[in-house]
N, C-alpha and C positions, 0 to 999 in steps of 0.2 A: 446455124445452117443444119438442116435436115439430110438424112441419109437419103441415097438412091431410092425411090418409091420401089417398092417390090409387090408381088403379087400378094396379098394376105392370105393365110394359110386357112383352112376349113375353119368354121367355128369351133373353138376349143372351150371345153368346160373348166374353168378355173380350180373347182372343187377337185375333179378327176387327176387335173394334172400337180395339184398339191400332192394328194395320194399316191400318186405315182414316184414322185421324187422321194417320199419318205419310205418306200420299198419295204413294207412289214413283211416280216419275217419270224421264223423260229418260234410256231405257237406251242404253249405248253396249256393244259387245262385239267382240272380234278374237279371233283365233286367235294363240297365242303357242306357239314352236315353240324348240329347243334341239337342239345338237349338239355332240360333242365333250365337252371339261371347261369348265365355265362357274358363275359364281355373281354375282347382282345383289342390289343393295340398292335398295329403294323406300322413300320418305318417306309417313308416313302423311297420308290426306286426309280423314277422317273422313267419308266417303261411304260406304255398303255396296257390297261387292264379293263377287264369286261367282267359281266357277271350277270347272270339269268337266274331268278328264282324259279325253284321247281316245285316247292312246296311250303307251307308254313309262313312265317314272316320274321324279321329281323330289322334292327336299326344301323343304318351305315352314316358315318359321319366324317367324311375327308375334311383334312384341315383346310381352312380357309373358303368352305364351301357352305359348310352347316349340315345338320342333321336331315336325315330322311328315312321314312319307314318302307322298307322292301316287302311286298307282298307277291303271292304266287304268279307266275306271269310277267312280272316287272323285268324290266333288263337297265343295266347302267353301263356306261363306257366312260373312261378316265383316259384322255389322250396321254395324261402324263400324271402317273399315279402319286400323289402326295401321301404324307402320312394319314392314317386313318383309324378310327375306332369301329369295330362291329360287335354288336352286342343284342342279346335278346332283352335286355333291359337297360335303357340309355343313362339311369342313373347309378349304374353299378361302375364300380372303379375298374378300368380294363388291366387284364395283365398284358406284358410285352410278352410277343411271339415272334420267333426268330423265323425266316422264310422254311421251308421245307429243303433240307438239301439232296433228297433224292425223290425220285417220282413215287407217289402214291396214289392209289386208286380213290380213296376217299381220307378227308381230314375231319377229324370230329374235334367241336368244342364243348366245352361242358360235361355233363354225365356221360360216361363212356359206355354204357351199357344200355339197352332198352331202344325202342324205337325212336327215332329222331324227332322233333318237331318242327325243323327247319332243314330243308335242303337246297341248295343251289350249286349251279356249275360256274366255277370260276377259273378264268384264265386271262394269260398274258402273253404278249409277243413284243417283237423289238423293232423300233424303227432304225433306219440307215443313221448313223450317228451325224455323217457329213452334213445332213441339212434337218437332223431333228428340232435341235432348240430354236432353229430359224424359223421352221414351218408350224410347230407347235403351236406357238404364239397365235397364228391365225385362226386355231381350233378353240372351241367352246372349252371351259374346264371339266365341265361333265354334260353328258347326254343321258337323260333319264326318261325311259318309256314304259309308262304305264300298260299294264294287260290289257286296258279297254281303250286305248290310244290308236288310232289309224297307223297301220304299219306295225304293229307289235308283233303279229303273228308271224310277218315276214323274217322279221329279226331273229324270233324264236327258231325257225326252221333252220335259218343258216347258223346260229348258234349250235344246234342239235348235230348238224352236218360236221362243223369243226370237231365236236367232242368224239362223233364215229371216227372221223379221220386220225384224229391224235391217239385214240384207244387200239387201233390196228396199223400194224407197220405193212402195208401192202405197197407195191410197186408205184411211183409217182406220187406218194404221200406229201412229199414238202412242196412239191409244185402245185398241188391241190389246195393245200393248206395256204399257200400263199395268196392264190387266187381268190381263195372264198374269204380270207381275211380283208382283201381290198374290197369286196363287196360288201361285207360287213360294215367296215367303215365309211363308205359311200352311203349305205342304208341307212345307217344310225345318224351321220352327220348331215345329212338332207331332210329327217325328221322335223318336222313343225308341231310344236304343242298344240292341241286343239284348242285350249283356252287362250282368247285374243290378247288376255292380260297376262299371259306368261312372260317373263323378263326374257329379253334376249341380250347375250353377251356381244361385247364388240368383236370383231373378227372378220374373216372372210365371208361366213355364214350370213352374217347381218348385211354386209355390201352386198351379197347376191339377192339378198331377200327385197332389197331396194332396186325396184327395176330401172332406174336412171344411172345407180351407181353400178349396177350389173353389167349395163351396156359398155360403160368405160373400164371395167375390170376385163371384160371379155374381149375388148379392142388391144389392150397392154397383152395379153396372153396369147392372141392371134398373132401380132406382130411385134415380138419384143426387140426385134432389130431397129426398130424405128425410134427416132429420137425424139420421144415424146416430150411434151410441155403440159404445163397445168392446162393452159388455155385449150389446147387441143382435146385433152381428155374432158374438160368442160363442155365445149361443142358436143363431144360424142354423147354426154349424157344431158345434153339439152338444158343447160342452166350458166347461169354466170360463172366466172371464174371464183369469185369469193363464196358465193354459194356452194358449188361444188367442192370447194377445199374443205371448208368447214364440215359439211356433211360426210364428206370422206372419212376427215380424221375424227369425228363423232362415232361414226358407225364402224369402221373399221380398225380403228385405233391406232392410227399413225398417217401422215402425210401422202398424198398421192405418189410423190417423187419417192418418199422412203419404203413406200410399198413397193414401187418398181425397181428402186437398187435392191431390196431384198431378194425380189424373185430373180433377177438378172444374177446375182451372186448364187443363187440357189442352182440356178442352170448350170453356172460355171462349175460349180463343185462336182456336180453330178457329170460333166463333160470331161473336167479334169480327171477324174477317177477311172472313167473308160476310154478314153481316147488320148492320141498324142498330138493334137492341134497346135500349130505354130498360134502364138499369142494372139497377133494380127488377126488371123481368121476367126478366132474365138471372140475378140474383141468385137469385130465388126458384125458376128452372129447375134450378140447380144445388145447391140446399140451404142458402142462406144467408137468414138472417132479414131484412137489408135491406141497400139498394144499398151503404152506407157499410161495413157489414163485408165485403162482398164486394170493394170497392175498395180496403181496407185489406189484406186477405188477397192479393188480385192483384198489388198495388205490391210488398208485401214479397217476395213470391216470384219475379214476373218483374222488378223491377227500374225498374219505369215504371207508371202510372197506366192503366187500362182504356181511357180516351178517347186517350191518347199512344199507346198500342198500336195501336189502330183506325185511327188517322191513319198511323201509320208502316208497318203491317203486320208489325211485330217488336220485340222488346224487346231491351236491352243483353245479356242473356244468350244470345240467338239469334244473334248475329253469329258466325260462323266464319270461320276462316282459309280461304283459298282455296289450291289447291295452289302459286300463285305467291307465297304468303305475304301476299297483301293481305287487308283484312277488309271484308266488306260492309256498306256504310253500313245503320243502323237506322231514318233518319228520313224517307226518301224513300217517299211513297207508290206500292206496287206497281201496274202499271198494271191497270186493272180492278177496284182495292179500294174498298171504301166508304167514305163519309167518316165522319166523327166520330159515335161515338155521342152520343145524348142523355143526359145523365148527370141523370135524374130519379130 
């Protein structure tokens, strides 16, 4: 049985909605330079990071992705930074490097004196922990934009603006940085390599690049309260149920109903952190027939009940190890968060 038909919302952009729920914030950036022969190894820290090459070249090898040579004007975005090696010569054994505990204007590798042979602007920011692990799965593991690629100059201007804002403590700085980082993410993630032979990873971008799947994805995002079936989504895509299910799973990396569940839980987490809706009302808003059905699905997926999540502001699955190896507790209510929801 389907929910009461409601007027569909204006056309929504799934990529923009995912980025909005990730709520990027706390931007830090610095110049990283190198001279002579050098190689360093950093531990992964799960936050997103980016790099814009200012001059010279070096080799970057993120774990699980492979080595690439970065040259002047190239840009890299890692939505969840794994352990990685950076070097002037990929054959050198890297020295472990700990994150810089204090803000520095420039971090130097290799020979400390003399002019650098490589300079880059590196930075990182944080996603909202409530949905980071859930939604980063839908993004590519790395976006690599060569200087010669279409769109590279736009990304460079955005990164330069981020550098200017982080260096100066003017009024409205944090708000500007949050908005500019959202623009950087959209600009980088919608990038399409010029080469038709370039491999595209599974995920939301691969789904949106397929016109038929994009229609189904937009329908889900436009009317998340509808009790969708695979058959209905297949009709929206203009293909048979079997063909649609196979193509969606192959390109997005999960079955259509699993994607819909992930998106509904992401919306629910965001609402529970900002509002105090009765569970029956929230359940109806995201396509569940009853508060109990929603509560069961949420608990199974998040590892705690909606009311527990609302009180603590996070779920067990959202706890992430910080750079120093500690784990953020999940039961303390964050400053300014609402109290428990009314389970009605």
